[in-house]
N, C-alpha and C positions, 0 to 999 in steps of 0.2 A: 760263798754268799749267794751264788746263783740258785742253789736249791732251797734257800730259805724264803718262804712266802712272806708277803707283806704282813699278813695277820699273825704269823709266827713272830715276826719282829715286834709287833705291837704287844703281843702277849709277853714277850721277854721284857719289854720296857715296863709293863704294868707290874710284873713280879719283882723286877729289880728296883724300881723307883717308888712304887705305891703299895708294896706288899703290906706295910703296917696299917694302911688306911683304905684297903680295897673296897670296903662296904660303903665308903663315902666318896668313891670315885665314880664318875659318870662318863662312859665312853660314848661319843656321838659319831655315828657312821652315816654314809650317804643313803643307805637303804636298810630295811629291816632284815633282809635275807642274810646279810653278812654276820649277824649276831650269833647264829648257831655255829658258824665256822670259827668265830673268835673264841667262843666258849670251848670248842673242841681244841683249839690251839693252846688255850690256857690249861686245859685238862692234861694235855700231853707234856706240859712243862712243869707241873707240880707233882710232888710225891705225897703230900698230906692233904687233908681236907681244908679248903679255904672258902670264905664267903666271896661269891662272884661280884664283880662290880656291876653297876646298873648299865645296861647297854641299850641305847635307843637310837632311832633314826633322827636325822636333822629336822624333819617335818614335825615329829612328835615333840621334839625338844623346843622348837619355836612355839608350838601350840601351848606347851606348859608355861612358857614365859608370858605369853599373851593372855592365857586363861580364857580362850575363846574356842568354841566348838566349830570344827570345819564342816561345811555342808557340800553336798554333791552338786554338779552343774545344773541338774534339772530343778532341784529345790531352789537354787539361786535364781534361776530363770523365773520361777513362780513368784519369788519374793520381789524381784526387780519389777515384774509386771504390776504387782500391788502398788509399788512406789510410783511407777509410771502413770497409773490411773489416777493416783491421788494428786499428782502435780500437773497433769495435762488436762486442759479444758475439754469438756465432753465432745465438742464438735470435731476436735482433732485426734481423738482417741482411736487407736488402731486395734484390730482384732488380735488375739494372741498369736495366730500364725504369722501375720505380717510383722508384728513386734519381734517375734523370736528370730526372724531372718537377720535383723541388724543387731539385736540385743546381744546375741552370742559373741559377735565380733567385738562389740563395745565392752563387754565384760572382760574379755581377754586383754583389751587395752588398759582397762582400769586395774586389772591384776598386775600387768607389767609396770604401770606407773607406781603402784604401791610397793612392789617388790624392789624397785630401784629407788625408792624414797624420793621421788620427784614431786614438785609442787603441782598438784592436779589442776588448780585454776590456771596456772601458767601454761601447762601443756595443752589443756583443752581450749583455752582462749586463743592460743597459737594456731590450733587447727581451724578455728573460726576465722581468724585473720587470713589464713591461706585461702580458704574458700571465698572470702570477701574479695581478695585480690584477683582470684580466678574470674569472678563475675564483675570486675571493675568497670569494664567498658559498656555494660548494659544500661541504657537510659531508664529512668524511673518508670516512665509510661510503658516501657516494653517488658517490665517484670511481670511474669505470669504468676498465678496463684501457686502453681507447682514450685516455681523458683523461690517464691517467698517462703513457702513451707520448708524448702530445702535449707535455706539460710537460717530460718528459725530453729531448725533441728540442731545445727552446730552451736547456736547461741545457748540452747538448753542443756548442752552436755555438762557444764560445770554444776548445774542444778541437779541433773540426774545423779551425778557422782556423789555430791554432798548428801542428797536425800537418801540414797541407797546406803551410803556409809553409816549415817546416823541411825537409819532404820535397823540395819543388821546389828550394829553395836548395842542398841537398846535390847535386842533379843538375845545377845550373847552368842551370836553365830557369825560366821564370816567366810569369805573365800580366802584362798592362800595369801594373796597380796595384802589384804586387810589385816590378817593375822600377823604377817611379818611386820607391817608398819606399827601395829599396836605393841608387838614384842619389843621393837626398838624404843618406843615411847615408855615402855614399862621396865626398861633394862636396869635402871638404877635400883628400883624397888626389888627386882629379882636378885640383883647382885647382893644387896643387903640381906636378903632372906636366905641365902645359901653360903653363909660365912665359912662353914667348915667343909664345904664340898670342893672337890677338884674335878676339872673337866679335861677330857682328852679327846681332841678332834682328829679323826684319822681317815685318810684315803680320799680327801676331797680334790676336786679339780676346778670346776666352774662354780663360782659363788655369786649370788646377786648382791646388790648393795646392802640390803638388810642383813643378810648372812655375814657379809664382811664386817659390818659395824658391830654386830653381836659378838663375833669371834674375837675381833681386835679389842673390844672393850674388856672381855673376860681375860684375854692374855695380858692386857695392860694392868688389870687389877690383880695379876698374879694368881688367877684362879684357873687358868687353862693353859694347855700346851697343844700345838697342832703339829701333826706329822703328815707330810706330803709323801706321795709315792710317784716321783718323777725321775725319768731317766735322763742322764746328762746329754745323750744324743739329741733329745728334743729340746732340752732347756737351753743348751748352748747354741742351737741353730735359731737365729732370730726370725726365720721365716717358717719354721715348722709349727703347724697348727696344734699338734699334740701338746706343745708347751705354751701355747698362747696365754692362757689365764695365769698359769703359775709364774711365768716370766713377769707379768704385770704385778702380781702380788709381791714377788721377791723385790721388785724395784720400788714399789709404792708404799708398802707397809712400814710404818715407823719402827716396828719391832725388829725388822731385819737390818736396821742401820747399826744396831749394837749386838744383835744375837745371830748365831749361825742359822742357816736355812736347813731344816731337816725334813726328809732325807732325799739326797740326790744319789741315785744308784747308777750302776753301770752294768745293766743286765741285757739290754737290747742288743748290744754289739757282740754278745757271746755266741757260741756255735748254735746255729739253728738250721733245721731242714724245712724249707718252705716249698710246698707243692701247690702250684696254681693249676686248677683243673676246670676246663670249660666243657659244658655239655648242653645239649638242647633241652629247653623246658624245665619246669619245676620238678617233675617226677624224676627226671634224670639225676638231679642233684641229690634227691632223697636216696635213690638206689646206690649212688656212689658213696654217700655218707655211710650207708649200711655196710658196703663192702670194705670201706676203710676200717670200720670198727671190727669187722670180722678178721681182717689182717692183724689188727692190734692184738686181738684175743689169741689168734693162731701163733703169733710170735712169742707170746708169754701166757700160756694157758692157765697158769696158776695166779697170774697177776690180778690186781684189783683195777676196776675201771673208774674209781673215784677221782683220779687225776686226769680223766678224759672228759672234755666238754664239747658238746655240739651246740653252737650258737646260731640260732635261726634268725636270719635277717628279715624273714617274712613269717608271720604267725601261721599262715595257711599251709606251711610246709610240715607242720607238726604231725598230722595224721599220716600223710604219705611216708614220713620218716619212721613212725612207729611200725608201719607195715613192712618197712625195708630192713628193720634191725634183725640181725641173726638170732636164732633161738638160744644161742650160747650166752646172750646178754641176760644175766640173772637179775640183779637189783638195778633199779632205774629211779632217777629223781627228776621229775618235770616241774620246773618252777613257773611255767606259764600256765594260764588257765585255758580250758577248752572253750573256744569261741561259742557264743550263744547262737551264732548264725546257723550252725548245724544241729542245734539242740532239738530233738524231736518234739518236745513239748512246745518250744518256741515256734516251730514250723506250724504246728497245729493252731496255735493262737493267731499267728499271722494269717493263716487261711480263713480262720473264723472272722477276723477283722475284714478281710477281703470280701467274704460272702455277705456279711451284714451291711457293710458300708455300700457295696454295690446295690443291695436290695433297697436300702434307704434312698440312694440317689436316683434309682429308677422310679420308684413310687412308694413313698413311706406308708400310704394307706393300704394298698393291696399287697405290699411286701412280697415282690416277685423275686424268686431265687433262680439263679442260673444253674443248670444241671451239673456243669463241670465243677462249680464251687461246692455243690452239695456232695457230689461223689468224691471229690478230693478229701472232704472231711470224713465221710462215712467209710472210706477205704484206708484212712490213716491208721498206722499200726497201733496207736494208743486207743483207737476207737473201735476198729473193726471187730476184734475178738470179744468185745464186751457190750456193744450197742444193740446186738440182735437185729441187724437191719439187712441181712443178706436178701430177704424176700423183697424189701423195698428197692434195693439196688437193682435186682433182677427186673422188677416192674418198670423202673425208670428206663433201663436199657431196652427192654422189650417193646415198650410203647413209645419210644422216641420222645420222651418229655424233654423239651429244650429249656423252656422256662416254666417253673412250677410256682404257683402261689403258695404262700405259707399255709393257708387253709387247706389246699389240696394235698400238700405234703403230710399234714397231720391226718387227713382222711386216709391216705395211702398206707400209713403206718398205724394199724389198728390198735395194737397194744404197745405203746412206746415205753422204752426203758427210761430210767431217771437220767442216764447219761445223754440219751437222745433229746430229751426235753431241755436239758441244760444247754446243749449245743444249738438247738433251734428256737430257743426262747427269743421273742422279738426284742430288738434293741431300740426301744422307743421312749424310755423313761429317763434318759440322761446318762451321764458317764458313770456315776457311782453305782447305780444298779447293774450296769454292764460289767464293771470291774468286780462287783460282788458275785455276779453269775459266773464269771471266769474263775474267780477264787474257789467257788463251790465246785466248779467243773474239775479244776486241778486236784481238789481234795478227793473227788469221786474217782478220778483216774488213779490217784495214789492208793486208794483202798482196793482197787482192782489188781494192783501189783503185789506179788508175793515176796516175802523176805527170804524164802528158802532158795529162790533162784538167783544166781549171781548176776545174770544179765538184768533181771528185773530190779535188783537192788541198785544197779547203776542207773537204770532208767528213773528210779525214784529220786536219785540225786539231781538228775536233770529237771524233773518236774518240780522239785523243791526250789531250785534256783529261780525258776520262772514265778513260782508261787510267791517268793519273797519280793520280787519286782512288782507284782500285781498288788500286793499288800502295801508296798511303798507308795504306789500310785493312788491307792484308796486314801492313804494318809494325806498325800498332797492335795487331792481333790476335795477332801472334807474341809480343808482349811481355805481352799480357793474355789468356792462353788460357782462363781460367775464364769469360769472357763469351762463351758459345758457342751462343746460340740464334739460329736463322735470323730469327725475328721481330725480335729485337734488332738483328741485322745490318741488316735492312731499314730499321728506324727510324733507325739511325746513318747508313746510306747516304743516306737522304733529307735528313738535315741537312748531311752533308759535301758533297753534290752542289751545294748552294747556293753553295759557294765555288769551284766549277769553271767559272768564266766563261771564255769564249774572247775573247781580246783582239783588237781590230781593228788592222790595220797601217795606218799613215798617216804623213804628213809633218806633225809637230805644229805647225810654224810657218807652214804654207802652207794656204790654203783655208778653207772654212767650218768653224767649230768647233762640235762637238756634244758636250755634257757633262751631267753630273748637277749638282746644287746644290753639293755639297762640292768638286767639281773646279774650281769657278769661283773659289775663294779666291785672293786676291792679284792676280788677273788683271783687266785693264780692256779693255772693248770699246766701239766706237762705236755699233753696233746690237745690241740684245739682244732676243731673242724668248724669253719664258718661258711654258711650258705648264703645264697642270694647276693653275692658281691657284684651288684650291678648299680649303676647310677640311678638315683630315684628310690633305691631300696637301702643301699649301704654306701654312701650316706643318703639320707632321706630326700635331699634336694630342697629347692626353694618352695616355700608356700607363704604367700603374702596375705595372711588372713588378719588384716589390721586396718584401722582407719588412719593410723599414723604413718605418713610417708617415710621412705627409706632415709632420705637426707635428714629429716627431723630426728629420727631414731639415732642416727650417727651423732648428730649435734648434742642430743640430750644424754647420750651414753646408754641408750636402751639396746638390748641384743638384736642384731639383724641376722640374716641367714648365714653370714660369715661366722658369727659366734656359734650358731647352731651346728654348722659344719665342724667347727673346732671341737665341740663337745663329742661329736661322733668320732672324730679323728683320735681324740684321747682314748675313748673306750676301745677303739680298734687296736691302737698301739699298746694299750695296757694289756689286752688279751695276749698279744704277741711277746710282751716284755720278758716274761720268765719261762715261756713255753719252749720246748725243744723241737717238737714236731708240729708243724702247722699246715693245715690243708685249707686252701681258699677255693670255694666252688662258686662258679658263676654261670649264668644262662647265656649261651652263645647266640641265641635268637635276638636280633636287634629290633624286630617288629613284633607286635602282638600285645596282649594285655599285660603279661607279667615280664615283659622284655625291657631291655635298656642296654646302654653301652657297658662295657667292662668297667668296674669301679676304678675311680682315680687312685684309690689306695693301692691297688695292685700295681698300677703304672708307677706310683711313687716308690714302692718297694723295689721295682725293677731298676728305676733310674738311680735311686739313692742306695743301691745295694751295699750292705756292709761286708767287710772283708771275710768274716767268719760265717756268713750266710750261704747255704747251698740253695739256690732257687731254680726250680724246674717248672716248665709250663707245658701242659698237655691238653689235648682236646679229645674227649671221649664221645664216641657216637654209639648209639644203640646198635647191637648186632641184628642185622635184618636177615630173616630166614630166606633160604633159597626160593621156596615157594610160599606165596602169600597165604594160600589157603589150600588145604588138602580136601578134595571132594569126598563126600561121604560114600561109603560102599557098604551095603547091608546084604549079607548072604541070606538066602531063603531057607529058613529053618522049617522044621516039621509043622509048627503051628502056623507059619506064614503060608505054607502050601495048603494047609487045611482051610485057611481063610480065603485063599484064591479059588479053591474048589467051591466054597460056599458062594462066592461072588458069581462064579460061572453058572451055578445052579439058579441063583436069584436073577442073574442077568447083568451082562456088561453093557453099560450105556455108551453111546458114541462119545460123549464128553469124557468118560473114564478112559477110553482108549486114547483120545487126543491128549489127555492130561499126562498119560504115560510117555507119549512121544515128546511132549513139552519138557518134562523132567520126571524121570522114574521115581525120584525121591518124593516129589509132590504127590504122585500116585500112591506111594507107600504110606505117606502120612494121612492122606485123605481117605483112601479106600481100605488099606490093610489095618492101620491103627485107628481109623475113624476119628481123627482129630478134626474137630470143626473149628471154624473161626470164632474168636472171642466175641461175645455179644456186646455191642457198644451202641450208645445213642448215635443215630445217624443225623447229625445236625444239618448237613446239606445232603440232599437226596443223591444217593450213589447211582451210577449209571445202570447197575444191574436192577436196582429198585425201580428206576424209571422204566426199564425194559419190561419188568413184571407188570407194571401198571398198564402199559400200552397193550401187552399181550392179553391181559385179563379183560380190558375194555373191549378189544376186538372180539374176544370170545363171546362176551355177553351180547354184543350187538348182532353177531352173526348166528347165535344159537337157534333163534326161531326158524332159520332157513336150512337147517340140516336136512338133507334128502330132497331139497327143492331147488328149482332154478330161480336165480335172483332176478328181480325186475328193477327197473329204474325207480319205481315208487318205493320199493323196499329200501334202496340206498338213501333216497331223499328222506325217508322216515328216520333212518339211522342218524343223519346229520343233526336232527332235532334233539337227539338223546345224548350227543357227545358231551356237552358241559356237565350234565348231571351225572353221567356214568363215570367220566374221568374223576370227578370229585369223589364219587362213592368209592372208586377203587383206591384213590389216594388215602381215604380214611381207613379202608380195610388193610392196605399194605403198609402205609406209613404211620398208621395209628394216630398218636397224639402230636405228631410232628407239626411244626409251624409251617403253613403253606400260604399265608396271606401276605408275606413280605419277603424281601431279599431274594437270594438265589433260588429258593424253593418256589417262589411265585413264578419266576422265570421258567423253572422246570415244569411247573404245572401248565403254563401256557405252551411250552414245547410239546408236552404230551398231547394236549388238545390239537395243536397244529399238525402233529404227526398223524393222528387218527383221521383228522379232516382231510389231509393231503392224500392219505391212503384211499379214503372213500371217493375222492375226486377221480383218482386214477381208475378205480373200479367202475365208477359211473361212466367214465369216458369209454372204457372197453365195451360195456354193455350197449352204449349208444352206437358203437361201431359194429354191433351185431354179434359179439361173443356170447355164447350160451354157457353160463357158469352155474354149475350145480355143486353145492357144498356137500361133501361126503363125511368129513370128520373134522372136529376142532379140539385141539389140546388133548388128543387121545393117545393112550399108551398102546404100543404094538410090541410084539416079541416074536422071535423065531430062533429055534435051536440051530446050531452049526455043528455038523458032524464031519469029521475029517480024520483020515488015518494018522496024520502028523500031530494031532492034538491028543494029549493024554486022556482027556475025557470031553464029552460034548459041552459046548459053551452056548449059553443062551444070550442072544443079542436082544437088548430091550431098550426102548426109548420112547420119549414123549414127542409126538409130532404136532407142530403148531396148527397146520391146516392141510387138509387134502380135498382137492376139488376135481371135478371133471369139466374140462374146458374144451368145447368143440370136439368132444369124443376122445380127448387125451387126458389121462390121469396126471394131475399135477400135484406133487408133494412140495409143500412150501415151508421154509423155515424163516421166521422173522428175525431180522437183526437190527437193533437200534443204532449200532455203529455203522461206519461206512464200509461197504464191500464193493470191490470193483469186479468186472467181468473176469479178469485174469485169475482171481482167487478160486473160480469154479471151472477153470479150463485146464485140462490135463493133456500133456503131449506124450508122456511115456509112463507106463505102469511101474517101471523100475524105481525103487527108492521112495515109493509113495508114503510108506510108513516111517520114513527116516526124517522127513522134513515137516516141521510144524506148520509151514505155509500151506500144506495140503489139508489142514484140519477141517475146512469147510467141505471139501470133496469127500473125505472119510465119513463125515456126518450125514450128508444128504444121500450118499450111496447106501449107508446103513439103513436109512429110512426106506429107500427103494427096495432093498433086500427083504426087509421085514414085511413090506406091503405087497410083495410080488404075487402071492397066492390070492390075496383079496382083489387084485386088479382083474382077475379072470381073463387074462390074455390081452387086455386093452394096453395100448402103448403107454409107457410111463416116462414122465419127466420129473426130475427132482432138482430143486434149486432154492434160491434165496431171494427174499425181498428186503432190500436195505432201506431203512427209513431216511438215511442221510443221502441216499442215491436213488430216490423214487423215480427220477426222470428215466433211469435205465430200465425201470419196470422189473419184471421177473427175470432173474439171472439164472438160467438153467445150467446144470452140470453139462459140459460138452467135452467130447474127446476129439482132439485135433490130430489127425494123422495126415501127413503131407498137407494138402490144402483142403482136405475133406473135414468138415465139422459135423459131428453126430451128437444131437442132444437127446435122442430117444435112448432110454436105458434098455438094451437088449440082453440076451443070455450071455453073449460073449463078454460084454462089459461087466456084468455081474460075476461071471466066472473069473475073469482077471482080478476083479476087486477082491473076491473071496480068497484068491491065492495070496494076495498081499496081506489080507487080514489074518490068514492062518500063519503067515510068517511072524506077524506082530504078536499074535496070541501065543504061538509056540515059544517065543522069547519070554513073554510074561510068565508063562506057566512052566518054563524050564527051571528046575531047582538048582541047576549048576550055573545059571546066569544070575549074578546078584543085582540088586537095585543099585545103580550107579548114578550119582548126582551129575547133572549137566551144569557146567559153569558157563553162564551166558556173559 
């Protein structure tokens, strides 16, 4: 009996007891999915052609009895709002957003009241009485308007219920509870209309009061039979939740006072191999599930996988699992939909909503768009290849546009494509035009996709799923035109989009079965892999989303979290009931987003272990590599050597040499491969941009004095120009960037302060009698370096910020906007100069001295740094400290020692046998 599945037994009963009248037999199952499997079971047991019985789900069956069309939750919310407006006086009417916050919960309660056939006026007035008692002690004069409104809300509940019920009934539509209540009311008529039909109910567990009444009525009329699938282990244990409902039905149904209870099986206690596996995080579970399936295939290479099921406790595990499956898995059947959260078309529409709603909330008139929102859309994979906007993206990045008016955006894109116009059409004429624009946009995207490309065909399916949702919204909005705020539309869109799953195509009876917990009802498998066996996931845990308190639910017989847990328990144990090999995977992390304790079901299996069960518990951890990261090593090929020779001819800059010291790989990427940084909008001024602005301002201010001695009046004149010049340089360097507010305004003030402070120091030194003559500003110098240890001459070339003659000494100055201390330009020993990045400032200033040596015509040279964050220290010259002697004049000996070190560095760079090796910092 163990090998016979429940559906095989149902098929046998149908052939044995109903074979003469199969076409008049209706089989009612808990879900639609089991239908295909039942037809297959029937097919395997008959040898001749027969007419199949009608097989439907319980929901469709009840809908047929009631004769009412079911509506989705969003349509129901719209209808309820219509009713709410019609019965609430204008002064107290809420906006749709506020209404929706409490209406969803209230509709769930209405649904439960109807499904359990309770008297609504009794339940709802009971709630009002509870609230009255809570506010019992408040004196009349102390009652606020808010409190009055709160109590009035509870008084209105029976009216809301009755009005909504009547409104929906008149339209011939309803929510699930209403349909169930009407089905019960219509039961006698239905019974009379199906005189020659026979019903078979199979595989049920939890039934609500309406379902119980319908099934018992048909059984009592001798028109139906019901077959349960319950194991004696759970049924005979009064505390086991897997048998909670069926025990109640066995005890309470009149039918079972005289008739046997069918079927009680003894499958759970049979031989089973149960492996409990804990692993950190979600991905770990997916990987382990993949390796289990690989082992199943390796053990039986010719076997089929249609008796192997992977049951996902969490939907978001689906994609990681698909990536983890071995290539030897041929056929595959996925009964879950692919969530719309990751649908590329949905992501585009969500970004579109974000951009337009932000623009409207900023200023609906000028319609200002934020650059990140614009670029997010223009670089989206469904837009970028077709919108022809690469030039626009480049312009935005290059010119630092942070906020762009709609008008400016249209100006920047001279010849807009149809797709571009649909994306950036203003959303100012209400919700229906917006939805129609989105609908047109999705059609345009669809036309851009080809049918020949497999990937693009899949993308079309995603686009179509969102297209259907948008059209559904157009339909809702055309009926309810007074709900017309874009914010409301966005809130509704986010709710509706959850329903827009994309179904996978597959052969349901063939290959590996991947499903959610509810899809596994009625089905039996030999090998079952269950993931996410953690509290809060499996079982789902408490969620008190109701206005009806727990104790009232208990009293009235409404389901509480205990009953919801019992449903999960039944599904879980039913999965295990006939399986031989069971793998239960859980996340060992107890903290984090998708974490939780190990599921109570695992503990229950361990505590109540059956005699024939082999139960093992293992913890799997990812194998960590010995080394976290292998540094890159790039050998010098012929073409690399060619490029190095080219650089040597054009000139090695001091910064290129220091970048090699910092990290040879960085030098390789920047100088050999010439990979530049990605151009992006600089929303907040970067330090290097600020540095450029200060450099350029000082250059312009001092340019008139090249070749002259500076006087006090010259400097005082410069002070007057600071504001205008800094602003001008900001415009040149930072282009369209915003500098009138926020951090950029502070940076602007910092730039002015730095220039002003620098001029103050300069003025002070002139007053103290220094004779300063400007020789060069931002000028490029070069000098070849010949040495027998180098394979070819190397040109040293660089841009010097400022060269001056001060009191007869040549001073070479490098400006630094960051903070530099005296120690950074002090050298105690030449050894290892080119090995330590801390010496980068020394290498730089000495390179300038080497390049300028001939121009100095024998005059003493100093080279150093002026740090804007350390202006008090003034000019920081390079100095060589030997014993207690400090020498800041750069003489021949210093340059000779420096060149020796440079030759060592350059010979390493130019040695074809020494590869570029990454430095791990």
